[in-house]
C-alpha positions, -999 to +999 in steps of 0.1 A: -087-859+148-111-834+164-086-829+192-059-818+167-083-793+152-091-778+186-054-776+195-046-757+163-076-733+166-055-702+173-034-708+142-063-712+117-059-676+105-023-683+096-030-716+080-058-702+058-038-672+047-008-693+039-029-718+019-045-689-001-010-674-008+003-708-019-026-715-042-023-680-058+014-685-062+007-718-080-017-702-104+009-677-116+026-698-142-006-709-160-016-672-161+018-663-174+014-688-202-020-673-212-006-638-212+024-649-232+001-665-258-018-633-260+014-613-267+023-637-295-012-634-309-010-596-309+024-597-326+012-620-353-022-606-360-018-568-357-025-549-389-006-517-380+024-510-359+005-484-338-022-510-330+006-535-321+024-511-299-008-502-279-016-539-274+020-548-265+021-520-239-009-534-222+004-570-221+038-557-209+020-542-180+003-575-174+037-592-172+048-567-146+017-575-125+022-613-129+059-610-119+051-589-088+022-609-075+040-643-069+069-624-054+047-609-028+026-640-023+056-663-020+069-643+010+034-641+024+029-678+026+065-686+036+062-661+065+029-674+076+039-710+076+073-703+093+055-682+119+030-711+124+057-737+130+079-716+153 
């Protein structure tokens, strides 16, 4: 086993970055569920329409962040793992 680790020593940088990208990509859907729940809470509990619009604008921005992050991370870990095995 130690010999396998020594042989893959130059690729550890790619392996670690790929694993971090994969883990962060896997966390995206639970975070999406939490944000979606917060949007529903804002829509159901807001007293005024102005308060609701301010909160909804914030959570809409969070949706944009959540959508962009896995997109970038997906290509990061796919690129790193493909580069690793070529």
